[in-house]
C-alpha positions, 0 to 999 in steps of 0.5 A: 977520296970522298967519292969512294967513301960515299960509294962504300957507305952507300953500298954498305947501307944497301947491303945491310938493308937487303940483309935485314929484309931477306935475313928473316925469311932465310932463317924461317926457311932454314928452320923448316928443315929442322928434323926435331920436333921443336924450333931451333936455329941453326937446324941440327940436320936436313929433313922434309918431314914438316912439309909432309906434315903440312900437306897431310893436315886437312885443316891447313889444306882447306885453309889453303883452298880458301885463300886461293879462292878468295885471292882469285876473286879479289884479283878479278874484282880489283881488275874489273874496278881498277882498270876503268877507275885508273882510266877515268882518273887519267883520261877523264875530264870532269870536276873533282878528278883530284878528289877521285884520285885521293879517294881511290888511293886512300885505302893504301894510306890506312893500316889493313887492321883499320879496314878490317875492323871498319868492315866488321862494324859495317857488317854488324850494323846490317847483321852481315856476319863474317864470311867469304863475301865479307873477306872478298869485299874488305880485301878488294878495298885494301888491294884496289889501290895497287891496281889503280896505281900501276895502271895509272902509271902505264896510262900516263905514259901512253900517247893519247894521239893513238886514241885520236888516230883510232877515232879518225879511222872510224873506231868508236870509244869501245873499239879503241879501248879494247883494240888499242888501249887495253893491249898496251895496258896488258903488262901493267894489268898482269903485274897488278893482278899478280901483286893483288893476288899475292897481297890478298893471299898473304894478308892477315890484318884484314882477314883476321877480322872479316874471315869466316871462323869456320873457313879461315884463310891460310894466313889466319889459320897460321896466326892461330896455329902459332899460339898453340904450336911450336914445331917447325911445321909453322916454318914450313908453312911460312916457307911455302908462302914465301916460295909461292910469292917468289915464284909468282914474281919470277914468272912475272919478271921472266914473262913481261919484265918488271921494268916494263910495268910502268911503261 
């Protein structure tokens, strides 16, 4: 009897948690189909009017292109830096490895706002104004731990004996890394790239302080739009962002499987 009650309570708490996480997104998506010119829930009908408004808005399309460009650059920077860093943190043999691990993962322990403000002050000291480059740098610092943690989890599960066997067969370290280790890291690297791209694309706390005021990314543009706009177009933009993130995760799950990321 006690086991049944405990199982029922656990299921109830899990269902409530899922509802609290998913419910707000579902409400936003529903509002985006409101045909009237103001936000209302439940919607009075079904209309794709506001999605058309989004794609006809030149300022929003420019912001979208900026977000895609910046997210792609951040993804590449984090992969180029994160994979070797994770390899050194797991396979390296040197003093201070624990300090290196803490340093690599420390941005994940800080709010994005802190990183954004710190980058802004750093740039101001060197007369480096807000720009796409500053945005890429700040987002790379913020997103790098995602790549490092995911790749580290995969590296920790790999058998070091494969590298030794490769060396015994005459391969040098570079050949072993690119022909033996890197293919085994592919699922984790793809997953890390996807998570990094989504985070860089949707991030507002860092981008708010480091983006160029003349070329704002989509999340920042939406942040300013909310202050002056009260139409369902805001919900339509948010729904598109939610849908984009969901599509990336579905493709990731169908292609490599989320259960294979760490193994």
